[in-house]
C-alpha positions, -999 to 999 in steps of 0.1 A, spaced: 85 -54 697 58 -63 668 25 -62 672 4 -81 641 -35 -77 637 -47 -108 614 -80 -103 595 -93 -94 559 -102 -56 574 -135 -63 592 -148 -40 610 -136 -57 643 -104 -62 634 -102 -25 629 -112 -22 662 -85 -45 676 -62 -24 657 -77 5 675 -70 -10 707 -37 -24 703 -27 14 696 -43 29 721 -30 -2 748 10 8 730 2 43 736 -11 42 771 20 16 779 43 41 766 66 7 749 79 12 714 63 -13 691 61 -15 652 17 -25 646 15 -41 611 -16 -53 597 -17 -88 578 -46 -94 557 -33 -121 531 -52 -156 541 -25 -177 536 0 -158 556 -28 -162 581 -31 -194 583 6 -206 585 0 -188 621 -20 -215 625 -53 -188 632 -84 -200 617 -106 -171 626 -104 -137 629 -92 -111 644 -63 -125 660 -34 -105 680 -2 -119 676 25 -102 695 65 -106 692 57 -141 671 30 -155 692 -5 -156 691 -23 -142 720 -60 -136 705 -82 -154 680 -115 -145 673 -124 -119 704 -115 -76 700 -93 -79 733 -99 -40 755 -71 -17 751 -64 -32 790 -63 -63 777 -42 -56 752 -18 -39 772 -17 -60 801 0 -86 776 26 -57 766 
């Protein structure tokens, strides 16, 4: 599983990454978590607001920080 956190590194982006790591640990799934900070790459994915969460190439959330439980439910 590949999880991508899209954002420029703002506090909300960092919080979303921390929540994603917590969700992965809680669920016990194996996942690669990657930060995408290149604005062109983010826009190519159709995302205009950050932070955004992408799981296996599918945009799951845009413009908000999901809780670890909300992320775990999508894993």
